[in-house]
C-alpha positions as CSV (number, residue, x, y, z in Angstrom):
1,M,21.0,13.8,16.2
2,E,22.7,10.7,17.5
3,I,19.6,8.5,17.7
4,A,19.2,8.7,13.8
5,T,22.3,6.8,12.9
6,R,20.7,3.7,14.7
7,F,20.1,0.8,12.2
8,Y,16.4,-0.7,12.3
9,A,16.4,-4.2,11.0
10,E,15.0,-7.6,11.3
11,P,17.1,-10.4,12.3
12,R,18.8,-12.1,9.3
13,N,20.6,-15.3,8.6
14,G,19.7,-17.0,11.9
15,S,20.1,-14.0,14.1
16,T,18.5,-13.8,17.4
17,S,16.7,-11.4,19.4
18,A,19.8,-11.4,21.7
19,N,21.5,-9.3,19.2
20,K,19.0,-6.6,18.9
21,P,19.7,-3.1,20.1
22,P,17.0,-1.8,22.5
23,I,14.1,-0.7,20.5
24,Y,12.5,1.3,23.5
25,S,13.4,3.0,26.6
26,H,11.1,2.7,29.6
27,F,11.8,6.1,30.5
28,P,10.8,7.8,27.1
29,S,11.4,11.1,28.9
30,Q,15.2,10.5,28.9
31,Q,15.3,8.8,25.7
32,K,13.5,11.6,23.5
33,A,15.2,14.6,22.2
34,L,13.6,18.1,22.7
35,T,10.9,19.0,20.4
36,M,11.7,21.6,17.7
37,P,8.8,24.0,17.4
38,D,8.8,24.3,13.6
39,R,8.8,20.5,13.0
40,P,5.5,19.7,11.4
41,N,2.8,17.2,12.6
42,I,2.5,14.3,10.1
43,I,-0.6,12.5,9.2
44,F,-0.3,9.3,7.4
45,I,-3.1,7.9,5.9
46,I,-2.9,4.7,3.8
47,T,-5.7,2.3,2.2
48,D,-5.2,-1.2,1.4
49,Q,-5.5,-2.1,-2.3
50,Q,-6.4,0.9,-3.9
51,R,-5.9,1.6,-7.6
52,Y,-4.1,4.9,-8.9
53,D,-7.4,5.6,-10.7
54,T,-9.7,5.8,-8.1
55,I,-9.8,9.8,-7.7
56,C,-11.9,11.8,-9.6
57,S,-9.8,14.9,-9.9
58,L,-6.9,12.9,-11.3
59,G,-8.8,12.4,-14.5
60,H,-11.4,9.6,-13.5
61,S,-14.6,11.4,-13.7
62,H,-16.7,8.3,-12.8
63,M,-15.4,8.6,-9.3
64,D,-17.1,10.3,-6.5
65,T,-14.1,11.6,-4.1
66,P,-14.5,15.1,-3.2
67,H,-12.5,15.0,0.0
68,L,-9.7,13.5,-2.0
69,D,-10.0,15.8,-4.8
70,R,-9.5,18.5,-2.2
71,L,-6.2,17.1,-0.9
72,V,-5.4,17.1,-4.8
73,S,-6.1,20.5,-5.6
74,E,-4.6,21.9,-2.4
75,G,-1.5,19.7,-2.6
76,A,0.9,17.7,-4.4
77,T,0.2,14.5,-6.4
78,F,2.8,12.1,-7.7
79,S,1.3,10.5,-10.9
80,Q,3.9,7.8,-11.0
81,C,4.1,6.4,-7.5
82,H,4.9,2.4,-7.6
83,V,5.1,0.1,-4.8
84,T,8.1,-2.2,-4.4
85,A,6.1,-5.4,-4.0
86,A,2.6,-7.0,-5.5
87,S,1.4,-8.0,-1.7
88,C,0.6,-6.4,1.6
89,A,3.3,-7.2,4.1
90,P,6.6,-6.8,1.8
91,A,5.1,-3.6,0.4
92,R,4.5,-2.0,3.8
93,A,7.8,-3.1,5.3
94,S,9.6,-1.7,2.4
95,L,7.4,1.4,2.8
96,F,8.3,1.9,6.4
97,K,11.9,0.7,6.4
98,G,13.3,2.3,3.3
99,Y,14.7,-0.6,1.7
100,Y,13.6,-3.1,-1.1
101,P,11.9,-6.5,-0.1
102,H,15.1,-8.5,-1.1
103,T,17.2,-6.2,1.4
104,T,14.6,-6.4,4.2
105,G,14.1,-10.2,3.8
106,I,10.3,-9.6,4.0
107,L,9.1,-10.9,1.0
108,K,5.5,-12.2,1.7
109,N,2.7,-12.0,4.2
110,A,3.5,-13.1,7.6
111,D,7.1,-12.9,7.0
112,Q,8.4,-11.2,10.6
113,W,8.5,-7.7,10.7
114,R,9.3,-5.7,13.9
115,R,11.1,-2.5,13.2
116,S,10.9,0.7,11.2
117,W,11.8,4.2,10.7
118,I,9.0,5.5,12.9
119,E,11.3,4.4,15.6
120,L,13.6,7.5,14.6
121,L,10.5,9.6,14.9
122,N,9.6,8.4,18.4
123,D,13.2,8.8,19.7
124,S,13.5,12.5,18.5
125,G,10.1,13.5,20.3
126,Y,7.4,12.6,18.2
127,H,4.2,11.1,19.6
128,C,3.5,8.1,17.3
129,T,0.1,6.6,17.1
130,N,-1.1,4.0,14.8
131,I,-5.1,3.4,14.2
132,G,-6.0,0.6,11.9
133,K,-4.1,-1.4,9.3
134,M,-0.3,-1.7,9.4
135,H,-0.1,-5.4,8.2
136,S,2.9,-6.1,10.6
137,W,3.7,-9.5,11.8
138,P,3.0,-9.9,14.7
139,F,0.4,-7.6,14.4
140,E,0.8,-5.9,17.7
141,T,4.7,-5.3,17.4
142,P,5.5,-1.7,18.3
143,L,7.3,-0.6,15.3
144,G,8.1,2.8,17.1
145,F,4.6,3.5,17.9
146,D,3.6,4.8,21.4
147,E,0.3,3.5,20.9
148,R,-1.4,0.9,18.4
149,Y,-5.2,0.4,17.8
150,V,-4.8,-2.4,15.6
151,V,-7.8,-3.2,12.8
152,E,-6.5,-5.7,10.5
153,N,-7.8,-7.6,7.2
154,K,-11.6,-8.0,7.1
155,D,-11.5,-11.5,6.4
156,R,-8.5,-13.0,7.8
157,Y,-8.1,-17.0,7.0
158,L,-4.3,-17.4,7.0
159,E,-2.2,-15.5,9.5
160,G,-4.1,-14.0,12.3
161,R,-7.2,-16.0,11.6
162,Y,-7.7,-16.2,15.3
163,Y,-6.4,-12.8,16.3
164,F,-9.0,-10.3,17.8
165,D,-8.5,-6.8,16.5
166,E,-10.2,-3.6,17.8
167,W,-13.0,-4.1,15.3
168,D,-13.5,-7.6,16.2
169,K,-13.9,-6.8,20.0
170,A,-16.2,-3.6,19.4
171,L,-18.7,-6.2,17.1
172,R,-18.5,-8.5,19.9
173,F,-19.4,-6.0,22.7
174,R,-22.4,-5.0,20.4
175,G,-23.6,-8.5,20.2
176,L,-22.8,-8.4,16.4
177,V,-21.4,-11.3,14.2
178,K,-18.8,-10.2,11.6
179,Q,-19.7,-10.6,8.0
180,Q,-16.7,-12.8,6.8
181,R,-16.3,-15.8,4.5
182,E,-18.3,-18.5,6.5
183,L,-21.4,-16.4,6.0
184,Y,-20.8,-15.2,2.5
185,R,-20.4,-19.0,1.5
186,Q,-23.7,-19.4,2.4
187,L,-25.2,-17.4,-0.2
188,P,-26.8,-19.4,-3.2
189,D,-24.6,-17.1,-5.5
190,Y,-21.5,-17.0,-3.8
191,Q,-19.3,-18.4,-6.6
192,D,-20.8,-15.8,-9.1
193,R,-20.0,-12.6,-6.7
194,I,-16.4,-12.2,-7.3
195,G,-16.0,-10.9,-3.6
196,A,-18.8,-8.5,-4.0
197,F,-21.4,-8.3,-1.1
198,E,-23.8,-5.8,0.7
199,W,-22.7,-4.7,3.9
200,N,-25.8,-5.6,6.0
201,L,-24.8,-4.5,9.7
202,P,-25.2,-1.1,11.0
203,E,-23.4,1.4,9.1
204,D,-20.9,2.7,11.6
205,T,-19.8,-1.1,12.0
206,H,-18.4,-1.1,8.5
207,P,-14.3,-1.6,9.2
208,D,-13.6,1.6,7.1
209,T,-16.0,3.9,9.0
210,F,-14.8,2.1,12.1
211,V,-11.3,3.0,11.5
212,G,-12.3,6.7,10.4
213,Q,-14.5,7.0,13.6
214,M,-11.8,5.9,15.7
215,A,-9.3,8.4,14.2
216,T,-11.6,11.4,14.8
217,W,-12.4,10.2,18.3
218,W,-8.8,9.8,19.2
219,L,-8.0,13.3,18.1
220,K,-11.0,14.8,19.7
221,A,-10.5,12.7,23.2
222,H,-6.5,13.8,23.6
223,P,-5.3,17.3,24.4
224,R,-3.4,18.7,21.3
225,I,-0.1,16.4,21.1
226,E,2.7,17.9,19.1
227,P,4.8,16.9,17.1
228,L,2.2,14.1,16.2
229,F,2.8,11.2,14.0
230,L,-0.4,9.5,13.3
231,Q,-0.9,6.6,11.0
232,I,-4.4,5.8,9.9
233,G,-4.7,2.4,8.0
234,F,-8.1,1.6,6.1
235,P,-8.6,-1.9,5.7
236,G,-10.5,-1.2,2.6
237,P,-11.1,-1.3,-0.5
238,H,-9.6,-4.8,0.0
239,P,-11.8,-7.5,-0.5
240,P,-14.5,-8.6,0.4
241,Y,-16.0,-5.7,-1.6
242,D,-18.7,-5.1,0.9
243,P,-19.8,-1.4,1.0
244,V,-22.7,-0.1,2.5
245,P,-25.4,-0.3,-0.2
246,R,-26.4,3.3,-0.6
247,Y,-22.7,4.3,-1.8
248,A,-22.9,1.3,-4.3
249,E,-26.2,2.4,-6.0
250,P,-24.7,5.5,-8.0
251,Y,-22.0,3.4,-9.2
252,L,-24.1,0.5,-10.4
253,E,-25.8,3.0,-12.5
254,K,-22.8,4.4,-14.2
255,D,-20.5,3.1,-17.0
256,L,-17.7,2.3,-15.3
257,P,-14.1,1.4,-17.2
258,L,-13.5,-2.3,-17.7
259,L,-10.5,-3.3,-19.6
260,E,-11.3,-5.6,-22.0
261,V,-9.6,-9.3,-21.6
262,T,-9.0,-11.2,-24.7
263,Q,-8.0,-14.9,-25.2
264,E,-4.9,-13.6,-27.0
265,E,-3.8,-11.8,-24.1
266,L,-4.3,-14.9,-21.6
267,D,-2.4,-17.3,-24.1
268,N,0.6,-14.9,-24.0
269,Q,0.8,-14.6,-20.0
270,P,3.5,-16.7,-18.4
271,P,2.9,-19.8,-17.1
272,P,2.9,-18.6,-13.4
273,F,0.1,-16.1,-14.2
274,K,-1.9,-18.9,-15.9
275,E,-1.6,-21.0,-12.8
276,L,-2.4,-18.0,-10.7
277,R,-5.7,-17.6,-12.5
278,I,-6.7,-21.6,-12.0
279,H,-5.6,-20.9,-8.3
280,N,-8.0,-18.3,-7.8
281,N,-10.6,-19.9,-9.5
282,A,-10.3,-23.0,-7.2
283,I,-9.5,-21.3,-3.9
284,D,-11.5,-18.2,-2.4
285,H,-9.0,-15.8,-0.8
286,D,-10.7,-13.0,1.0
287,S,-14.0,-14.3,-0.2
288,V,-13.1,-13.9,-3.7
289,V,-13.8,-16.6,-6.2
290,L,-12.3,-15.7,-9.5
291,P,-14.5,-16.9,-12.8
292,L,-12.3,-17.8,-15.7
293,D,-14.8,-16.0,-18.1
294,P,-16.7,-13.5,-16.0
295,T,-20.0,-11.7,-17.5
296,H,-20.0,-8.0,-18.0
297,E,-22.7,-7.9,-15.5
298,Q,-20.3,-9.6,-12.8
299,R,-17.3,-7.6,-13.6
300,H,-19.5,-4.4,-13.5
301,R,-20.9,-5.3,-10.0
302,Q,-17.6,-6.2,-8.4
303,R,-16.2,-2.7,-9.7
304,A,-19.1,-0.7,-8.6
305,Y,-18.8,-2.3,-5.0
306,Y,-15.1,-1.7,-4.9
307,L,-15.4,2.0,-6.0
308,A,-18.2,2.4,-3.5
309,N,-15.8,1.3,-0.8
310,V,-13.2,4.2,-2.1
311,T,-16.0,6.6,-1.7
312,M,-16.7,5.4,1.8
313,I,-13.2,5.9,2.9
314,D,-13.2,9.5,1.1
315,E,-15.9,10.6,3.4
316,Q,-14.0,9.4,6.4
317,V,-10.9,11.3,5.2
318,G,-13.0,14.2,5.2
319,E,-14.4,13.9,8.6
320,I,-10.3,13.4,9.6
321,M,-9.6,16.6,7.8
322,K,-12.4,18.4,9.8
323,T,-11.2,17.1,13.1
324,L,-7.6,17.9,12.5
325,E,-8.9,21.5,11.7
326,S,-11.1,21.8,14.7
327,S,-8.2,20.4,17.0
328,G,-6.0,22.9,15.9
329,Y,-3.3,20.6,14.0
330,L,-3.7,21.8,10.4
331,D,-1.9,25.1,10.9
332,N,1.4,22.9,11.0
333,T,0.7,19.5,9.5
334,V,1.6,17.5,6.5
335,V,-1.0,15.0,5.2
336,F,-0.1,12.1,3.0
337,F,-2.5,9.8,1.3
338,T,-1.6,6.8,-0.5
339,S,-2.1,2.8,-0.5
340,D,0.0,-0.3,-0.3
341,H,-1.0,-1.6,-3.9
342,G,-3.8,-2.0,-6.3
343,D,-6.4,-4.6,-7.4
344,C,-6.8,-6.2,-11.1
345,L,-10.6,-6.4,-10.6
346,T,-10.5,-8.9,-13.4
347,D,-8.7,-6.7,-15.7
348,H,-6.1,-8.8,-17.4
349,G,-8.3,-11.9,-16.3
350,H,-6.8,-11.6,-12.6
351,S,-8.0,-11.2,-9.3
352,Q,-6.4,-9.0,-6.6
353,K,-2.7,-8.4,-6.7
354,W,0.4,-10.9,-7.3
355,T,1.0,-9.7,-10.7
356,M,3.1,-6.6,-11.9
357,Y,0.7,-4.6,-13.9
358,D,0.4,-1.0,-13.3
359,A,-3.0,-1.9,-11.7
360,I,-1.1,-3.4,-9.0
361,T,2.2,-1.6,-8.6
362,R,1.0,1.8,-9.1
363,V,-0.7,3.8,-6.5
364,P,-2.0,7.2,-5.4
365,L,0.3,9.2,-3.7
366,I,-0.9,12.8,-2.2
367,A,1.0,15.2,-0.1
368,W,-1.1,18.3,1.4
369,S,0.3,21.1,3.5
370,P,-0.7,24.7,2.6
371,G,2.0,27.2,2.5
372,R,4.4,24.2,2.3
373,I,3.6,22.5,-0.6
374,P,2.4,24.2,-3.8
375,A,-1.3,23.6,-4.5
376,G,-2.5,21.8,-7.4
377,L,1.1,20.4,-8.1
378,V,1.4,17.2,-10.2
379,I,4.5,15.4,-10.3
380,D,4.9,13.2,-13.4
381,G,8.7,11.6,-12.2
382,L,8.8,8.1,-11.4
383,C,9.1,7.4,-7.7
384,Q,9.0,4.2,-5.3
385,Q,6.4,4.6,-2.6
386,M,9.1,3.8,0.2
387,D,10.6,7.3,-1.1
388,L,8.4,8.6,1.5
389,G,10.2,7.3,4.4
390,P,13.3,9.8,4.4
391,T,10.9,12.6,3.1
392,I,9.1,12.3,6.3
393,L,12.2,12.2,8.1
394,N,13.8,15.3,6.6
395,L,10.6,17.2,7.4
396,A,11.0,16.2,10.9
397,K,14.6,17.4,10.7
398,I,16.0,13.9,11.6
399,P,19.0,12.7,9.8
400,V,18.4,10.1,7.3
401,P,20.3,6.8,7.6
402,E,23.1,6.8,4.8
403,T,22.1,3.2,3.8
404,L,18.7,3.7,2.9
405,E,17.6,2.7,-0.6
406,A,14.6,5.0,-0.5
407,I,15.3,8.8,-1.9
408,P,13.8,11.6,-0.4
409,L,11.1,13.5,-2.1
410,N,11.4,17.1,-0.6
411,E,12.7,18.6,-3.3
412,A,9.6,17.7,-5.8
413,L,7.3,18.7,-2.7
414,R,8.8,22.3,-2.9
415,G,8.1,22.4,-6.8
416,D,11.8,22.4,-7.4
417,D,12.9,20.9,-10.9
418,W,12.9,17.1,-10.0
419,K,13.1,14.3,-12.7
420,G,12.5,11.4,-10.6
421,R,13.9,7.8,-10.8
422,D,15.2,6.2,-14.1
423,Y,13.7,3.0,-13.0
424,V,11.4,1.7,-10.3
425,Y,11.3,-2.0,-9.3
426,A,9.0,-4.3,-7.5
427,E,9.4,-8.1,-6.2
428,Q,7.2,-10.9,-5.2
429,A,8.3,-14.4,-3.9
430,R,6.4,-17.6,-3.8
431,D,3.7,-17.6,-1.0
432,G,0.3,-19.6,-0.8
433,I,-1.3,-17.8,-3.7
434,L,1.6,-17.4,-6.3
435,T,2.5,-20.7,-6.4
436,D,4.2,-21.5,-9.4
437,T,7.5,-19.2,-9.4
438,D,10.1,-18.9,-6.8
439,F,10.7,-15.0,-7.4
440,M,9.4,-12.4,-9.6
441,T,10.7,-9.1,-10.3
442,M,9.8,-6.1,-12.3
443,V,11.7,-3.2,-13.5
444,R,9.7,-0.2,-14.9
445,S,11.0,2.9,-16.9
446,R,8.7,5.7,-18.3
447,D,8.2,3.8,-21.5
448,W,9.1,0.0,-20.9
449,K,8.3,-2.8,-18.2
450,L,10.1,-6.0,-18.0
451,V,8.8,-8.9,-15.5
452,H,11.3,-11.4,-14.8
453,F,10.9,-15.1,-13.3
454,L,13.7,-16.7,-11.5
455,D,15.5,-19.4,-13.3
456,E,12.9,-19.3,-16.3
457,P,13.0,-18.5,-20.0
458,F,9.9,-16.7,-20.2
459,G,8.8,-12.9,-18.9
460,Q,6.7,-10.0,-19.8
461,L,7.9,-7.1,-21.8
462,F,5.7,-4.1,-22.5
463,N,6.1,-0.9,-24.4
464,L,4.3,1.4,-22.1
465,A,4.4,4.4,-24.8
466,D,2.6,2.3,-27.3
467,D,0.6,0.0,-25.1
468,P,-0.1,1.6,-21.7
469,D,-2.9,-0.9,-20.9
470,E,-0.1,-3.7,-21.0
471,L,-2.0,-5.9,-23.1
472,T,0.8,-6.9,-25.7
473,N,3.6,-9.0,-24.4
474,L,6.7,-8.6,-26.2
475,W,9.1,-10.7,-24.6
476,D,9.5,-13.3,-27.6
477,V,9.5,-10.7,-30.2
478,P,12.8,-10.6,-32.0
479,E,12.5,-7.0,-33.1
480,H,12.6,-6.1,-29.2
481,A,15.4,-8.4,-28.3
482,D,17.7,-5.4,-27.6
483,Q,15.3,-3.7,-25.3
484,K,14.9,-6.9,-23.5
485,S,18.3,-7.6,-23.1
486,G,18.7,-3.8,-21.9
487,M,16.3,-4.1,-19.2
488,L,17.7,-7.6,-17.9
489,A,21.0,-5.6,-17.7
490,V,19.3,-2.8,-15.6
491,L,17.7,-5.3,-13.5
492,R,21.1,-7.4,-12.8
493,E,23.1,-4.0,-12.0
494,W,20.4,-3.0,-9.5
495,R,20.4,-6.1,-7.7
496,I,24.3,-5.9,-7.6
497,R,24.3,-2.4,-6.8
498,S,21.6,-2.8,-3.9
499,Q,23.6,-5.7,-2.1
500,Y,27.0,-3.9,-2.1
501,E,25.3,-0.4,-0.8
502,T,23.5,-2.3,2.0
503,A,26.1,-4.5,3.1
504,D,26.8,-2.5,6.2
505,W,23.1,-2.2,7.1
506,C,22.8,-6.2,6.6
507,A,26.1,-6.8,8.6
508,E,24.6,-5.4,11.6
509,W,22.7,-8.9,12.0
510,R,25.9,-11.3,11.1
C-alpha cells in the first residue's frame, strides 16, 4: 500500500509549511484504498494522568473499576508499559507518531504537533473520529481524523486559555459557568485542598461524563461505519480532582495506599526536583497547590477524589462497550485502554507529573478483542506506550514505516513467547513548571532505573528489585558506581543509535 510509506513529521530546523507533502485530499474517495473486510475496528480509549495502580483486577483491591476489570479478564494487560515523556503533549505526540520526543522535536506542552500515523489509517480506508482530548497543538489540527469533537483540559491557564472546546460550548448553551480556578480560588480552604473539589454542577456536565456520553451519542447517531478508528480521550483524572460527590464518598471511607514521604528521601532528591516542589507550592497549576508537608487527611482526600474520578471514567467505559455491542461493532473490534502518564499525588513529595518515578512513567495498557487476543493474558515484558502505533498499523494491514522507533506488540497479543524491550526511556525538557533543568532523561530496565540531568553531576539511581517504591537514591553510593556507569552507557548508545536510525525521517524536513 504505497500511502503507508509516506513520512509524517513536524517541520524541523526552520522548515516551513511549503515543504510539507499534502496531508489530506479534498476528494477522499479517490485517495482511500479499498476497505479490507477482515480489518478490525479500533477503539482507542485514553485517559489523562491515570496511574498504573488504579484498576482493581490488577491487584489494587481498593479500586471500584468493574468495567475495566472486564477488559482485563477478557483481554490482555501489559504490566510494564511506560510512556516516553513526563508531561502530556510530548507523551501523546510520541504515542501517535511512533518516535521518541527528541526525534519528534515535541518536548513540552504547546510545541506544535500536527501529524500522526492516524493519517495512514485514514488514507487506507478507515473512518477516523476523535471525541475528547488529544492535546495536539493547535488543539483542532486534523492529525488524520475525518472529524474531531475536541474536549481539552478542564482548567486551561497556559496554552488555550481562551479556547472554547465542545464542553465549553455545551455549558454555555445551558447557561452554566464552568468550575475552574477562578471559582476554586474563592474557597476559604483553597490552599489546603491539593486540587480536590466537589463537582456541584449537574452530573451530566462533568467533563468525563460529557465525553463518555458524546461517544455513545456518536455511535448511536451514525450508521455503522467500518472500518472505524474511534479515539476517545477522557480529560480526567487530571486535576482539578473534582468528582461528583457520590463517587467520592466510598473512597473517603477506605484505607487508601499512601506512600510515606520522609525527610531523608526529600534531602536526597536532585536539585531540580527540590525546585519543582517549591514551584508547585508557590504556583497553583491546574488548581493544585502543593503543601510542602501535607497532613494525612489532606493526602487521603486528594487520593479519594482522584480515584473517584477513575471510577466515573470506568462507568463511562462500560456505557461505551454496551453501545459498541448494541451498534454491532464488537464482533470485529479491538479496544485499547491506556493513559498518557501518571500522577505522584504527593507520593515522593511531588504534585502531578514532571518527575520520572513509576507513578508517572508507568501506565495501564489493556487490549481487548475476544477471539483475537487471549483472555486474561498478563504480559510482563517492558514496552513503550508508543509501541501501540505499529501494533495498530499491523492490525489494519498497513505497512509500518521502517524508521519508526516504536516496536509492534502483535506477537505479545497473540500470546506468543515475547520478552519485551531490554530498556525503556522517557524524556522531559524545561518548561513553565520544570524550571531548574534544561533536559531530563530516564532509562529503566526490569531491575534498575537511572535519571540523568543534562550537564549536571547529580542524578537518580534506583535498584527496583530491592526498592520498588524508589525511595533510596543510589547515585552517589560508591558500591553502585559500576551500575551507574553501565546505565549511562546504555543511555548514550540509545541516543546515538536513535539519531542514526531516524536520519532519513528527519532529512525529509531539511
